[in-house]
One Martini backbone bead per residue (centre of mass of N, CA, C, O) as a GRO file, in nm:
protein
  170
    1UNK     BB    1   0.101   0.033   0.012
    2UNK     BB    2   0.077   0.346   0.044
    3UNK     BB    3   0.189   0.614   0.165
    4UNK     BB    4  -0.058   0.735   0.388
    5UNK     BB    5  -0.256   0.532   0.452
    6UNK     BB    6  -0.588   0.485   0.539
    7UNK     BB    7  -0.698   0.280   0.742
    8UNK     BB    8  -1.021   0.186   0.657
    9UNK     BB    9  -1.042   0.324   0.364
   10UNK     BB   10  -1.315   0.359   0.140
   11UNK     BB   11  -1.336   0.438  -0.202
   12UNK     BB   12  -1.609   0.572  -0.405
   13UNK     BB   13  -1.719   0.590  -0.727
   14UNK     BB   14  -1.986   0.826  -0.808
   15UNK     BB   15  -2.242   0.865  -1.092
   16UNK     BB   16  -2.539   0.700  -1.070
   17UNK     BB   17  -2.500   0.442  -1.168
   18UNK     BB   18  -2.562   0.113  -1.124
   19UNK     BB   19  -2.264   0.037  -1.071
   20UNK     BB   20  -2.210   0.256  -0.846
   21UNK     BB   21  -2.428   0.163  -0.651
   22UNK     BB   22  -2.311  -0.122  -0.619
   23UNK     BB   23  -2.035  -0.030  -0.517
   24UNK     BB   24  -2.146   0.093  -0.258
   25UNK     BB   25  -2.261  -0.167  -0.140
   26UNK     BB   26  -1.997  -0.334  -0.142
   27UNK     BB   27  -1.831  -0.149   0.036
   28UNK     BB   28  -2.012  -0.183   0.285
   29UNK     BB   29  -1.984  -0.491   0.311
   30UNK     BB   30  -1.674  -0.473   0.361
   31UNK     BB   31  -1.661  -0.264   0.600
   32UNK     BB   32  -1.805  -0.391   0.838
   33UNK     BB   33  -1.600  -0.628   0.926
   34UNK     BB   34  -1.348  -0.408   0.921
   35UNK     BB   35  -1.419  -0.117   1.035
   36UNK     BB   36  -1.477   0.071   0.801
   37UNK     BB   37  -1.475   0.342   0.590
   38UNK     BB   38  -1.684   0.543   0.367
   39UNK     BB   39  -1.630   0.717   0.052
   40UNK     BB   40  -1.842   0.904  -0.151
   41UNK     BB   41  -1.759   1.006  -0.476
   42UNK     BB   42  -1.829   1.321  -0.637
   43UNK     BB   43  -1.741   1.428  -0.954
   44UNK     BB   44  -1.645   1.756  -1.086
   45UNK     BB   45  -1.650   1.956  -1.389
   46UNK     BB   46  -1.574   2.150  -1.632
   47UNK     BB   47  -1.654   2.193  -1.932
   48UNK     BB   48  -1.591   2.226  -2.230
   49UNK     BB   49  -1.606   2.557  -2.281
   50UNK     BB   50  -1.646   2.729  -2.013
   51UNK     BB   51  -1.675   3.028  -2.104
   52UNK     BB   52  -1.975   2.992  -2.198
   53UNK     BB   53  -2.076   2.946  -1.886
   54UNK     BB   54  -1.999   3.198  -1.719
   55UNK     BB   55  -2.261   3.370  -1.759
   56UNK     BB   56  -2.455   3.139  -1.622
   57UNK     BB   57  -2.290   2.972  -1.437
   58UNK     BB   58  -2.151   2.702  -1.201
   59UNK     BB   59  -2.337   2.578  -0.975
   60UNK     BB   60  -2.482   2.342  -1.135
   61UNK     BB   61  -2.261   2.128  -1.148
   62UNK     BB   62  -2.236   2.058  -0.846
   63UNK     BB   63  -2.537   2.014  -0.790
   64UNK     BB   64  -2.582   1.771  -0.977
   65UNK     BB   65  -2.380   1.582  -0.834
   66UNK     BB   66  -2.496   1.602  -0.549
   67UNK     BB   67  -2.770   1.486  -0.625
   68UNK     BB   68  -2.663   1.215  -0.737
   69UNK     BB   69  -2.532   1.125  -0.472
   70UNK     BB   70  -2.787   1.125  -0.303
   71UNK     BB   71  -2.946   0.922  -0.482
   72UNK     BB   72  -2.744   0.687  -0.456
   73UNK     BB   73  -2.771   0.655  -0.152
   74UNK     BB   74  -3.075   0.596  -0.154
   75UNK     BB   75  -3.060   0.348  -0.341
   76UNK     BB   76  -2.858   0.179  -0.166
   77UNK     BB   77  -3.000   0.252   0.153
   78UNK     BB   78  -3.210   0.446   0.182
   79UNK     BB   79  -3.295   0.595   0.481
   80UNK     BB   80  -3.058   0.416   0.610
   81UNK     BB   81  -2.775   0.553   0.674
   82UNK     BB   82  -2.472   0.477   0.719
   83UNK     BB   83  -2.234   0.584   0.949
   84UNK     BB   84  -1.968   0.494   0.761
   85UNK     BB   85  -2.100   0.687   0.539
   86UNK     BB   86  -1.965   0.926   0.317
   87UNK     BB   87  -1.966   1.229   0.148
   88UNK     BB   88  -1.794   1.365  -0.157
   89UNK     BB   89  -1.728   1.665  -0.312
   90UNK     BB   90  -1.540   1.689  -0.622
   91UNK     BB   91  -1.316   1.900  -0.779
   92UNK     BB   92  -1.289   1.706  -1.066
   93UNK     BB   93  -1.172   1.467  -1.238
   94UNK     BB   94  -1.212   1.138  -1.180
   95UNK     BB   95  -0.948   1.009  -1.252
   96UNK     BB   96  -0.737   1.185  -1.090
   97UNK     BB   97  -0.891   1.190  -0.820
   98UNK     BB   98  -0.897   0.881  -0.759
   99UNK     BB   99  -0.596   0.829  -0.784
  100UNK     BB  100  -0.513   1.021  -0.559
  101UNK     BB  101  -0.694   0.891  -0.335
  102UNK     BB  102  -0.547   0.607  -0.337
  103UNK     BB  103  -0.307   0.702  -0.149
  104UNK     BB  104  -0.540   0.712   0.113
  105UNK     BB  105  -0.626   0.409   0.067
  106UNK     BB  106  -0.724   0.068   0.088
  107UNK     BB  107  -0.974   0.114  -0.120
  108UNK     BB  108  -1.105   0.098  -0.454
  109UNK     BB  109  -1.438   0.166  -0.584
  110UNK     BB  110  -1.585   0.060  -0.897
  111UNK     BB  111  -1.754   0.068  -1.175
  112UNK     BB  112  -1.763  -0.076  -1.483
  113UNK     BB  113  -2.005   0.120  -1.572
  114UNK     BB  114  -2.106   0.424  -1.667
  115UNK     BB  115  -2.200   0.742  -1.826
  116UNK     BB  116  -2.066   0.682  -2.070
  117UNK     BB  117  -1.982   0.592  -2.364
  118UNK     BB  118  -1.954   0.319  -2.535
  119UNK     BB  119  -2.115   0.042  -2.444
  120UNK     BB  120  -1.906  -0.185  -2.559
  121UNK     BB  121  -1.740  -0.146  -2.331
  122UNK     BB  122  -1.621  -0.311  -2.055
  123UNK     BB  123  -1.467  -0.053  -1.965
  124UNK     BB  124  -1.429   0.231  -1.839
  125UNK     BB  125  -1.218   0.496  -1.828
  126UNK     BB  126  -1.202   0.522  -1.522
  127UNK     BB  127  -1.158   0.228  -1.453
  128UNK     BB  128  -0.905   0.183  -1.621
  129UNK     BB  129  -0.732   0.398  -1.480
  130UNK     BB  130  -0.751   0.283  -1.193
  131UNK     BB  131  -0.632   0.004  -1.249
  132UNK     BB  132  -0.355   0.120  -1.370
  133UNK     BB  133  -0.294   0.375  -1.126
  134UNK     BB  134  -0.339   0.287  -0.858
  135UNK     BB  135  -0.227   0.278  -0.495
  136UNK     BB  136  -0.447   0.055  -0.467
  137UNK     BB  137  -0.678  -0.144  -0.447
  138UNK     BB  138  -0.924  -0.267  -0.695
  139UNK     BB  139  -1.278  -0.264  -0.728
  140UNK     BB  140  -1.486  -0.418  -0.972
  141UNK     BB  141  -1.832  -0.340  -1.038
  142UNK     BB  142  -2.107  -0.460  -1.152
  143UNK     BB  143  -2.400  -0.442  -1.263
  144UNK     BB  144  -2.695  -0.525  -1.199
  145UNK     BB  145  -2.860  -0.830  -1.300
  146UNK     BB  146  -2.962  -1.083  -1.453
  147UNK     BB  147  -2.972  -1.411  -1.352
  148UNK     BB  148  -2.893  -1.702  -1.504
  149UNK     BB  149  -2.724  -1.863  -1.254
  150UNK     BB  150  -2.767  -1.852  -0.922
  151UNK     BB  151  -2.675  -2.171  -0.895
  152UNK     BB  152  -2.396  -2.306  -0.906
  153UNK     BB  153  -2.251  -2.574  -1.015
  154UNK     BB  154  -2.066  -2.812  -0.957
  155UNK     BB  155  -1.799  -2.927  -1.126
  156UNK     BB  156  -1.878  -3.236  -1.114
  157UNK     BB  157  -2.165  -3.213  -1.247
  158UNK     BB  158  -2.065  -3.109  -1.542
  159UNK     BB  159  -1.814  -3.348  -1.542
  160UNK     BB  160  -1.939  -3.610  -1.576
  161UNK     BB  161  -1.887  -3.932  -1.626
  162UNK     BB  162  -1.953  -4.170  -1.820
  163UNK     BB  163  -2.082  -4.465  -1.834
  164UNK     BB  164  -1.999  -4.776  -1.871
  165UNK     BB  165  -2.062  -5.049  -2.120
  166UNK     BB  166  -1.898  -5.247  -1.969
  167UNK     BB  167  -1.908  -5.537  -1.845
  168UNK     BB  168  -1.871  -5.706  -1.583
  169UNK     BB  169  -1.584  -5.912  -1.614
  170UNK     BB  170  -1.457  -5.850  -1.918
   0.00000   0.00000   0.00000
């Protein structure tokens, strides 16, 4: 782990997507038996061409992300917010912000796909950057979906050898 790591700190990148809400749930499940705390990070930055927005004001960018973070917490935990989960609104692009945060965390948790484009990609750009450059372990959580086979069969059940047709004593 990186120098300066806060033991027991799990940081979760939250963008409001189903994968990030599930990442928040999984981080909490891991934190409970470890006695760790969780910080749910909502990152925001000014869009390209910021000068065009200057006249309209910039308060809306942070407010939109803060609202999304609040909604993700409600979706993940309902009305009973866990005491060990805090939210943090971060001004900055998610990739560098989460990578920098990983220097001070025991674990970084991100969703497999967020709200970015190119749905055919297996990992989102933020997830890929975190996996490649984080300073602590990274847990990548897929969005919840329909379970094809909820109870996996034991390996021996699917690979059972066929019975021999040779008669005994032959």
